[in-house]
N, C-alpha and C positions, 0 to 999 in steps of 0.2 A: 781703927782696925776694920778692914773690909775683907770679905771672903767671896770667892767664886769657886764653884766646882762643877764637874761634869762627870757623869758616870757612863760606863760601858763604851768607852772610846775604842775604836777598832784597831788599836796598836798595842803591842805588848808593853808591860810596865818597864821592862829592860830597855827598850828603845826610847821610851819616854824619859827615863831617868838619865840617859846619856845626854839628852838635850837640857833637861832642867838643871843639871849640875853646872851648866854654863852661865845661867842667869840668877842663881841663888845669891842673895845679899847684894844685888845691884839696884840701882835706881830704875824706875819703870821705863824711863826714856832709853837708857842703855839696853835694858832687856828687850824692849820693842825693836830696836835697831838690830840687835844680835839675832833675834828670831826671824826678822824679815830677810836677813842676809843668808840664813841657812838654807831655806828653800825646801826642806824636806816636808813631806805631808804631816808628819807628827809635829813639826815646829809650827806649822800653820794652825793646827788644832790648839796648841798651847797658846799661841798668840791670840786666838779668839777668846780663850778663857781669861787671859791676862787683861785684855781690853774690857771684859765684863767686870773683873775685880776693880779696875780703875774707875769704871762708870759707877759701880756701887759705892766706892769711896767718895767720889765727887758729888753724887746725887744724894746719898743717904746721910753722909757726915760732913758735907761741904768742905772737903779737903782738896787743896790745889794739887794738880797732877805733878808739879815740879817737886813737891815735898815727899812724894811717895817712894818707898823702897819695897822690894820683894823680901819679906821676912821669912815666910814659910812657903815652901812648895814641895809637894811630894806626890808620887804616883804609887797607888796600891794595885795589886792584882785584882782583876775583875773575873767574871765567870768565863769559862772556856767552852767554846762550842765544839762539840765532837763531830768530826766529819770523816768521810771515807772516800778513798780514791781507788779507782780500778787498777788492779795489778795483773800480772801474767797468770794464765791458766784459770781465769774466772775468779780469782781471789780478790779480796778487798784489803787495802792498807789503811789503818786508822791514823788520823792526825788531828791536832787541836788548832782552833783558831783563837788565840788569846785576846783578851780585852783588858782595859785598865780603867781605874778611877783616878782623876786628877783634882787636886785641891791647891788653890793659890790663896795666900793671905798677904795683903799689902798694908803697911802702916807708915806713919811719918817717922822720920829720924832713921839714921843709919845704924846698922848693927854690926 
């Protein structure tokens, strides 16, 4: 079992979850292919973290890449940055810039 995680990713957890649902319980080779074909910025960020989890498994635990499967992957809400946008008549409209935390766990054997 090898883990990789990243905090304060600049995309909302909702957008991340839409992508990670596609690769859950797949082999890492299939997950890599799926993420590289999507082309969204969030998919590129997930691919980086997946590659890190694979490197952790092969380096720390000497597990071959062909045996690995994505067993756990989830995105949690991160802190929201509060920002303001100018509106009519000198007013300001508030909006939030969401972020998320992503955790990926890969192990051998299919689930």
